[in-house]
Every structure is written in structure tokens, then in C-alpha cells.
N, C-alpha and C positions, 0 to 999 in steps of 0.2 A: 186321468184328467179329461173332463168332457169339454165340448166346444166352448161353452159359456165361460168356463174357468180360463181356458187358453186365451180367449178373446179379451177377457177381463185383464189378464196379465199384460197383454200387449198394449191395450188402451191405457191402462193405468201407468205402465212404464213410459209410454209416449207422452202422457199428460205431465208426468213428473219432469221429463226432459224439457218439454215446452216451458214449464214454470221456471226451471233452472236457467234456461236460455234467456227468459225475460229478466230474471234476477241479474244475470251477468250483464245484459244490455243496459240495465238501469244503474247498477252499482259501479260498473267499470268506468262510468263517466264522471263520477264524483272525485274531485281532487284528493280528498282524504284517503281514497282507496287505491290510489295509483301505485303505492308500494306493494300492493297485493297482486294487481293485474299487470303491472309493467316493471317489475324489479330488475329484469335483465337490462332493459334500456336505461333505467335510472343509474344502475351501477356503471354503465358504459358512458354516462354523461350525455345520452341522447334524449331528445324531447319525446316523451311517451306518445304524444299525439302525431308524431311523424308517421307518414305512410297510411293515413286514413283512419286513425283511431277516433277522430272527432266527427266522422261522417256516418251517421245513421247506425242503427243497432246491428246491421249485418255487414258493416265495412270490414270487419275482421275476416270474414269468409273470403272476400275478394283479395285481401292482402295475403292470406295464407295461400290461396291458389296461385297468385301472381309471383310468390317468392321463388327464388331459384335455389338450387343446391348450394351455391356459393354463399347465399344469404344465410342459410342455416349454419354453414361452417363458420362464417364470421360471427354469428350470434352465439352458437352453442358448441362448436367444435366438430371434428370429423366423426367422433363416436355417435353423435346425434344424427348426422347425415347418414351414417351407415344404418342406424335404426330405421330411418325412413325408407332406405332401400329394402330392408326386410319387410316393412309394412306394404310397400308398393308391389313387391314381388309376390307376396301371398295374395294380395288383392287381385293381381293380374292372373294368378293361377285359378282363383275361384271365379273371376269374371269370365275369362276365356273358356273355362270348363262349363260354366253355367249357360253360356250362350248356346252350347250344343246340347248339354244334358237336359236342361229344363224342357225345351220344346220336343225333345225326342222321348225321354223317359216318362214324363208325366202322362202323355197320351197312351203310351204303351201300357202303363199300369192302370190308368183310369178306364180303358175300354175293355178290360177283362170282364166277362159275364159269367159269374160262377157264385156258388154259395160261399159265404165268408166264415163258415163254421170251422173249416179246416185250415184256414190261413193264419199266418202270423201277422197280427195287426200292430199298428204303431202305438196304440193306446189301450191295449187289452180289451178291445171290442167296444169301446165307448165313444170313440172319436171317429165315426165312420167316414166323414168327409176326407180326413187326412189319410185314413187307411187306403182309400181308393187311389191316392196319388203316390203310393209308396211301393217298394219292391215286395212288401208283405202281401200285396193284393194279387200277385202273380202266383199261379198254381205251381206245384212241384213238377219238375221235369218239362215245364213248358218251353216251347221254342222261343217265346218272348224273352226268356232269360239271356239270349244272345245279345240283345240290345244292351243289357246291363253289363255283360262281360266286356263288350267292345267299349262301352263308356268308361269302364275301369281302366282300360288301356289309354283312352284319350286323355283322361285327367293326368295320368302318370307321364305321358309324353309332354304335355303342356308344362308340367312341373319340371321335368328334366331341362327343357329348353330355357325356361325363365330363370331357373336356379344357376345354370351355366353362365348366362348373360350377367346375372347379378354378381356372381363371384368375380368375373372379369372386371366389372365396373368398380366393385369395392377395392380390388387390387390396384386399379388405377388411382382411386381416391387416396389410398394409403401411400402409394408411391409419390403422388403429387405433394402430399403433406410432408413426407420425409425429405423430399428434394427441395423444400422451401429454403430460400436464401436466409431466412430468419435464423438467428443463433438460438439453439435450444440446449440447455445444460446437459440433459440426459444423453444427447448424441455424442458428447465428448467424454463420457464416463462409462465404466463397467463396474459391475458388482462382483467382488471376489469373496467366495465363501470357502469354508473348510481349509483354512490356512494351517499348515502343520506347525508344531511347536518350533519356536525360534531357536537357532543354534546357541550354544552357551556363549555368553559374552556379547550377544547381539540383541538389540531391542526389536520389538515387533515392527516398528516403523522402518528400521534399518533393513530388516529381513524383506519386507514387501518392496521397498524402494530398490534394493539391489536385485531382487528377482525380476521385476518388470523392466528395470533399466537395462539389464543384460539382454532381454528379449527384444525390447523396443527402444534402442538407445537414442534414436533421433526424435521421437515423438512423445516419449514419456514426460509428463509434466509434474505430477504430484500425487500423493496418496493421502487418504484420510482413514485412519484406523477407527473401526466402530468400537464404541465404548459402552460400558454399562451405565446408562444415564438415569437409572431409576430414582436415586436420591436427588440428583440435580433437577430432574423433572418435577419431583414432589415439591421441592423448595420453590422452583420457578412458578409452578401453578399457584402455590400459596401466595407468593409475592404479587402475581398478576391479579389474583382475587382481591388482595388488599388494596391494590391501586384502583380497581373498579369500584370497590366499596367506598374508598376515599372520595372519588369523583362523585359518586352518588350522594354521599353525605354533604359534600360542598354544594351540590346542586339543590338539595333540600334546604340547606341553610340559606342559600341565596333566595330561594322562592319564599321562605318565611319572612324575609325582610320586605317583600312586596305585598304579602297577603295578611300579615299580622303587625306586630310591633316593628318600628323602624330599626331597632337593634337586632331583630330576628331572634329565632329560637334554635339553639344549637342541638343537632340531633344526637340521640344517645342509643346505645345498644348494650345487650348483656353479652358477656364473654364466654358463656358456657355453651352447651349443646344446642346447635341451630339457633343461637341467639335467644333461647327461651329461658335459660337459667344462668346463674352466675352473677358476678358483680356488674352493676350498671356503670358504664363509662361514657365519656364524651367521644363520639364516633370519629370526629376529625382528628383529635389528638391521638386516640388509640391507634387508628390505622396509619397515621404518620409515623408513630413510634415503631409499629410493626414493620413498615417499609424500611425504616432506618436500620432495624435489627436484621431483616432478612437479606438486604442487599449485600453486605459484606459476607454473610453466611453463604450466599449463592456463589459469590466470586471465589471463595475458598474451596467450595465443593467442585466448582468448574475445574480449578487447577488440579485437585486431587483426582477427579474423574479422568482427565486427559493424561495424567501421569501414571496412575496406578490401576485403572480399570479397563485396560485395553482387551479386546476380544479377538477371536480368530476369524475376523471378517474385515473387509476394507472396501472403500470406493477408490478406484484408480482413475486418474484423469490423463487424457492425451490431448495434444495440440491438433490432432487430425481426426475428423469424423470417420475417415476410412479405417484408420488404425483401430479406433474404438469398435467399429462394426466388425472388423476382422477378428479382434481379440475376443469379442462376445460369443463367437461361434467356433472358436478353435479349442482343441484339446491341449492343455498346458502341462499336464502331469501324466506320468505313466499309470498312476493309481487313481481309480475312480473317485475316491473320497478325499483327494487332495487338490487344492488350487482349482476349484470349480469356478469358472468365469462365465458371466451372463451379462446381457445388456442391462444397464442401470435403469431403474424406474424413475419417473419424474420425482423431483424433490418432495412434492406434496403427497406423493403416493407411498413413500417408503414406510414399511412396517419395521421399525428399527429393532424391536424386541425379537423378531423372527430371523434376523440376518445371521445370528450366531448359532443357530440350531445346527447340529452336525448332520452330515449326509445320511448315515444309517438311521439316526433318530427321526429325520424327516420321512424316510421310507416307512419306518415303523408307525409313526403317527398317521401317515396317510392310510395305511391298511386298517388301523384301528378305527379311524373316522369313517371309512367306508362301511365297516361292520356296524358301527353305531347308527349310521344313516339307514342301512338296510333294516336294522331292528326298528328304527323309528317309522320307516315306511310300513313295515309289517304291522306294528302295534297301532299305528294311526289308522290303518285300514279297518281295524276292528270297530272303533267308534264311528268312522265315516260310513262303513257298511251298515252299521246299526241305525245311524241317523237317516241314511237314505231310504232304508226299509221302514223304519218306525214312523217317519214323518209323513207317510201317506195317510190320507184321510181315513181309509178303511182300517188301517192298523191303529190309528189313534183312538177310534171308536171302540175297537176290539180290546185294546190293552189298557185304555184309560176310560172306563165306562162313564165316569162322572162328567166327561166332556160332551157326552151325547146331546144334552139339551142345548149347549152352545153351538155345536156343530150343525144342529138341525136348522139354525137360522140361516136363511139362504145367502144373505150378504156376507156373513162371516165365513160360511162354508166355501163360497167362491174365492174369497181372498186367501184363505188357508190353502186351498188346492193350488192357487196360482203362485204363491210365494214361499210357503213354509219350507219345503225341502231345499229350495235354492238359497234362501237366506241362511239356513242352518249350515249349508256347505260353505258359503262364503265366510261365515264366522270362523269355522274350523280352519280354513286356509289362511286367515289373517293372523293366526297365532304362531305360524311356523318360521317366517323369513329370518327373524332375529336369531333364532337358534341355529339355523343353517349357516348364517354369516359367522357366528361365533365358532362353530365347528370347523368351518373352512379356514379361519384364522389359525386355529390350533394345529393345522397341518404343517405350519412353518412357511407358508407362502410369503414372499417378500414385498408384494405390492398390493395396494387396495383394489386396483382394477382386476388383478388376478384372483383375489379373494371373491369379488363379486361374480366373476365368471364361474368360479368353482361352485359358489352357492347357487347360482342360477341353474347350473347343470343338475345339482341335487334336487332343487325345487321342481325342475321340469319332470324328472323321473318320479318324484313324489306325486305331483299332480296327475300325471298320466296313470300311474299305477293305482292311486287311491281314488281319484275323482272319476276318471273315465272307466277304468276297469272295475274299481271298487263299487261305484254306483251301479254299473251294469250288472255285475255278478251278484252284488249284495241284494239288490232288489229282486233278482230272479231266484236266488237261493231261498230267500225269505218266503217268496210266493209259491215255490214249487218244491219245497223241502220234502214233503211227503211223497211226491212223485219220484224224486231222485232216491229217496230212502228205499222205495219198493224196487226200483230198477237203477242201480248205480251206473250201469253202462250207458244210461241215457243222459249222463251229465253234459257231455260236450254238445250233443244234439239240442238239449234243452237250452243251454247257454247261447248257442248260435241262433236258435229260433227266437230267443228273447230280445235280440238286438233291436228290432223295430219297436218293441214295447217301451223303450226308453227315449224314443225320438222326441216326444212332446216335452219331456223333462229338459232335455238339452236345448230344444228350441227356445223354451222359456228362459233357461239359464243364460244363453247367449244374448237374448233380447234384454234381459235384466242388466247384463254386463255393459252393453253398449248404450242403452238409453239412460239408465240411472248412473252407471259408472262414469261414462263420459260427460254426462250432465253435471255431476259433482266436480269432475275435473275442470270443466270450463268455468263454472260459476265460482269455484274456489270458496264456497260458502263457509266451509269448516275453517280453513286458514284465516278467512276474513274475521269470523267471530272470535277466534282465539287471539288474533292480533289486537283487535279493539279492546278485548277484556284485559289483556296484558298492558296495553298502552294506558288504559284508564286507571288500573289498580296497582300495577307492579312497576312499570317503567318510569324512570326519572331522568336518565341521561340519554344522549343521542345514541351511544353505543348499545344501550339496552333496547332502545326502540328498533335499531337496525337488526339486532339479534332476533327480535320478535317477528319481523317481517321477512327475514332472509329466506329465500325459497328452497334452497338446496337444488339437487339435480333430478333428472328423470327417474332415478331409482331402477337401474337396469336389472338388479338382482331379483326384483320381484315382478317388474313390469314385463320383461321378456318371457319368463316362464308362464305368466298369466296369458299372454298372447299365444304362446305355444300350445297351451291347453285348448284354446279356441281353434287353433289350426288342427290339432288332433281330432277334436270332436267333429269339426266341419268336414274334414277329409273322410273320416271313418263312416259318417252318415250321408255323405254326398250322393252315393249311389242307392243306398237302402232307402233313404228318405230325401229326395232331391230338393225338397222345399227348404232344407237347412242352408242351401247355398246362398240364397238372397240374404239370409240372416248373417252369414259369414261375410258377405260382400259389404253389408251395411256396417258391421263391426269394424272391419279394417279400413273402409272408406271414411267413416266418421272419425275413427281413431287418427287416421292420417291428417284429416282436416283440423281437428281440435288440438292434437298434439303439435301440429305445425305452428299453430298460434302460440301455444305454450312455449315451444322451443325458441321462437323469435322474441317473445316478450317476457316470459316468466322465469323459466328454469335457468340456473347457472351451473355449468359443469364443474364437478369437484375434481375431475382428473381428465386426462386425455391419453388414450392408448392407441390412437390412430387406427381404429377399426379392428382391434384384436378380438372383439366379441364375435365378429362375423363368422369365422369357421365353426364356432359352436352353434350359432343360429342355424347355419346351413346344415350342419350334421343333424340337428334336432328336427328340422323340417323333413329331412330324409328319413329320420327315425319315425316320424308321424306318418310319412308316406308308406314306409314299410309296414307299419302297424295297420294302416288302411288296406293294403294289399293282402295281408294275412287275414284280416277280418273278412274281406270279400271272399277269399278262398274258403274260409270256414262257413260263411253264409251260403255260398253256392253249394257247398257240400250238404248243408242242412236242407237246401231246396232239392237235393238229389239230382243235381244237374250233372250229366255225365261228362261234360266238357270243362268242368271246374279246373282240372289239372292244366288247362291252357294258361292259367295265371302263374304257374310256377316260373316260366321264363321271365315274366315281368318282375317277380321278386328277385331273381338272379340279376336282372338288369339294374335294379336299384342298388344292389350291393356292389356291382361293378362300377356304376356311376359314382357312388360314394368313394370308392377306392381311387378312381381316376382323378376326381376333384382334389382329394387329399394329396395325392402325389404331385399334381401339377401346381396347386396354389398354396398349400398350407405352409410350406417352408418359409415363404416370404413373410408370413404373419408371425412366425416364431423367431425369425432372425432377420435383421436388417440386411438388405441386398447392398453389395459394395458399389454397384453402378449407381444406386440411388444416393448413397452416402458421399460419392465422389463429386457431386454437383457443387459448384462454387457458391460461397457465401457472399452476401452483399457488403459485408464488413469483416475486418479482422476480429475474431472473438477475443473478448477480454477474459482471459483464462482465470484470473483471480476472482472476478465477479462470478464466473461459472462455478468455481470451487466453493465460494461462500454461500451459494444458494443451497448447498447441502448441509451447511452447519445448522444444527438444531437451535431454536430460539433459547433453549435452556442452557446452551453452551456459548451463547453470544453475550459479550459484555464490552462496553466502551473502555473499561479499565483493564480488560485482559488483552494485552498486546499480542501481536503475531508471534513473537518469540516465546511467549508463554504457552503457545499451542504446539511447540516444537516436538514434544514427546509423541503426540498422536497425529499431528498434521505435518506431513512431509514438506520440507522446504526446497526440494529439488525442482528446478524449473529450467526447461531447455527450449531453445528456439527450434522451430521446425515447420513442417507443412501445415497449412490451415485450410485444407480441403473440406 
């Protein structure tokens, strides 16, 4: 990529960002668009214009900067606040490192006076201005390499300091949230899996009740046996669908009275596949009859489910938070695969179908999924490596000769060089998240937040191995295959020496991510278009309109790994090509600002795990730091710098730091601390209300009285401590 292509990429990306900013400033003021730009506030019953939304096109920037951490927690929860700790920590690492690295390393590299023929350039000899500002401009065995080695230490020390502070801060945030005097249902419950077969003559409910009542006689409240709800869920979903369609039909009928004949036109539909075939019927009468038919059917299935479809798992409730916290981290049985007890997920997080999977089956599933993910990473590397190599302009002209006349046009050539490889890579990455979430669910994980953490980890390793290493290695192997074929022993040297050659690709990739990616995030132009199309052509009821604009959450499963990829790229090239540091600073700085606005006004959390994602974020930043140190060790070796082994203690320090952090902090994120759980509540918890929050909608019915739940829902209730 030459200088004009690189500059074109930056200018075009910035221009797109400015246009999207203008679109946001204009469209966010229109009353009809408030559900897209302020849904969080609307759902909380807050005026969208509170806090400066009505003042000028840049008022949102002041509001985001002025907001406190408690504002974020109040609007979007602790998990979102922890995400901003991650953004600010990485921003601090890059900014503090850059203050030293840029004024030191750039002059050291730029003042070298030598022939460039034998040097490793950042752009394969075409982008000479950037070459002069990189480590590739320094000769082999030069004493100037000391500056780059010391800089490697400086960045690592800054990272250690800020990551330690961040871990302590997030621990305090989690403790403060769990010590809250507010009553939270999950703090009074535990999840019990791998229940052994009930003794003869004893029901599953009686077995669970007697077991936990004997261990916790003063604070045991009640148990809820997990049941096979597949059939009840199916009937319930069909019933709810009929209710929605009935409301829609009645709304259409009411509208027809005002727009057509006074008596109106009754809506009709066909009863066959997707309403396209079958007998035409009156919609209001048809759905009313279906509701009348499905309601008693659901009630009968509810009774049968609770009586006959009990499984080997249960939720057990206590009158004390301390007892629940203690039970969640205690060994209850002598055998590993019996009576496994853990803290209960939030009611909205529970993956009910996974609760009954047996212990050894879960272990087997986990290993199988790991193998599948490893194969996906390996086989995905093939197309990504091919795309990264094939989409260079030279290779397009070589392997697709018919494109030569088009590529010769200066404007098209410049745009292709600037964007083609990056866009191809982004498209490949967009195909993966759903698959990884599905695979993580198959492991038998019991909660949605845990599934997203697991998928996030898989996605991180995928992006690092396929994008960072795949692009670097793939482009190099494609270009130097004949050299390596002649001298296989030169493979490592060639790969290490090729690192600067990919700097411009990653500079452009990062710029595209923060200018275009965050521009689209702020403008929300895609959700806006989809909403207005749905509202005009599909939505008839208020429920349908709300469903069309409902924003969802931040999407940690894909957002965090995407950020981690930028962390990895920026760290690994921070010494080799220090100019990437300002790009990383802009990415995380702009991300902090724009996502702060989105957290306060747009996104609605779908769950709350009180910062459980943080240990995984922390460990992956350290993984990126370790990869950076190994990369520098290899590159110093390629530069034949005799003092490269001085980096070995730094690598060992990172491993020790990771171990110390894990030992000191991680336990509190996996189990609730008793000193936290012992804090007083502001009111006596309503245990029956807590219990009912875990009853599935498909098992709730006004006509199903409490005594009809007796077989699956324990009636034992005892007075006790309410700590």
C-alpha cells in the first residue's frame, strides 16, 4: 500500500465518520426517532431530553464526559460499568506508553542514515515515509535497538500497574453491588444439579426437601424441582402467538372503521403454511377460538409437567443470603457427580434445558466443543489466509487478469488498495458469533451470561489466531513461498522479518473500525431504517412497534473480542511501528465516548452478572501482552540483537503477574463472599415473591393454584435469619 492509498483510506474513513455524526445530530432531534436514540430513558420513564439532549449537536459529548460511574450503573448495570473500566484501562496503557514511546522511538528510527535495501520495511518498500518511523528502519545489531528493548519493558510495566488497579476497582464495584440492601432473588437461591435417583417410596420433591432441611434446618425455605417443559413451552408459545395475532386483527378491524366503511372490514387469513395456503377464515373469530382451545390444553399440560416430568435438578431457596452464599461454595456430597450446588443465575438468565445435563456428560460435551472450535479455527484460517493474501492488488492482477483494465483506473485502484482486504476480513468475522454462542450453549452451561463469556473467549482466540497471526503469516507465506521452499530453515526468520510489512494493513484496519464502526454505532442508521420500514409496512399494534425498536444490550459476546483484537494488534505493533499507538488511543478513546452515550441512552441490559466478565477480560489482555512480548523477542532475534534474551525475564514476569492476580482476586468472582452477603437488607424479603420469580411463564396460570404445584414445588417454609 502506497502513501496515497493509506491517506485515501484515512480521509475517506474520517469523512464517513463526519457524515454519520451529522446524521446523528440531525435525526436524533426528531420526536419520531426518539425510540431509536433514547430507548433506555423511555423505558425508565425519563424524559429523553433531560441532561442536555436538546442543546446543540455536540451536547451528547458533554453529557457523556460529565457522567459518573454510578450514572452508568443506574442506567445499564454493573456489567456495563465494568466494560468501561476495561476501555479506560486499555486507553490508559496506550496513552501512558505513547507519551514515552512516540517522542523516543520515532526519532531513534527516523535519524538512521543507511541504505534501505537490506531493511525490513513496513510496507514492502513502497511507503518510505512510514518506513523511516519504524523499527524496520534500524539496522541489524545496532545499538539503537536498546531503545526499543527498554520501551518493551516500559509498556509492560505500565500495563501491570494499570491492570492491578483495575482489578481492585472492579472487585470493589462487584462487592458494592452484592452488598446492596435491595432484595435480589438470585442471592437467596442455589442451583442443585446431578441429584441422585430418589429412594424407593420417596418423590423427587421429598428427596430434595429432606436433604437440604437436614443440612440447613433453620434457613431452608423451599425447593423447585426442574421439569421437562418442552411441551408446555410449545403450547404456551402458540397461545401467546394467537393472542398477539388477535390483538393485531382487532387493531386492523378498528382502523378499517375509520378509513373505510363505517361498519369496517373484518380481517381474514389462511390457516395453512405461513398463512399462504389453506382455508380462508375470519381472523378475529379464528384466533379467539384457538385461544379458547389452547388455554385448557396448557393448564392440563402444566399439571402433567409438574407431576410427571421432574428432572434431576432443582432450585433451592433459603431465607438467608449468607446461607445461600455458603451453600453455593460448599461440597455437599462425597462423590463428585452427586449433589453439585452452585449459586443460582438470575431468573432471566437461566437456560432451563441445560440444568438437567449430567456431570460427566457436561465434561464430555466441553471437550468435544473445544475440539470442534479448534477445527473451526484451523479451517477458518485457510480462507482468511487466502483472502488476506489474494486481496492485495498485485495478486488480484496476477490471478484475475481480466481485472487489469479496471485496476489501472487510478481512483478505483486507490480505493481497492485502501479498503478491499479490510472489508473482506470484517465480512468473514461477521459470520462467526452465532455459531460460537450455539456451541457454548451445547456445553451445558446453565446461564446466559456464562454462555456469552464462553463464546467471547472462543471468539477472542479465533480472532487472534486467524486475524492477527493468520493475516501476518498468510500474507508472508504467499509472498515468500519460493524463498521458504528453497531454504525451509529460514521460515522463522522470514516470518519475524515480515512483521513490519503488515503494519499499514493493521493501521488501516484499526482506522476503519473506529471511524466507520463507531460512526455507524452512534448514528444507528441501520436500526433506524429497519424500524421505520417495519413500522410502516409490518407493525399494527403497540407491542409490535415496541418489538421493532427495542435495542437489546451491548452484545459483550462479540464486542469484547473485537476490542481485544485491537488490543492485541496495537500492543504487538506498538514498538515495531509506534505510529499505531495513536490509532489505538483514538479507537478506545472514541469508543469510550460513543459507547458511554449509548449505555446512558440506548442499550438495555438483558442480564446482570455483577462484573463476572472482568477476570476473562483481564486474562485476555495479559494474553495479548504475552503475545506482544514473544513477538518482540522473535523480532529482536530477527534483528540479530545479542541482548534479545533480556526479554525472557519480562515474559516470566507476565506469567507470575497473571498467577498472582488469579490467586488474589478470582475466587470472589466465582463465588460470593460471605462478608458481602452478610450485609443487612433494607426490608424483610418476601420469600414467596422471590420463589415465584423463577417460575416459568409457561408454568404460570391463574387457575393453577399453589396446591396443584405441590408435586414439583416444595411447600416447606420456615422462619429464620434474613441477613
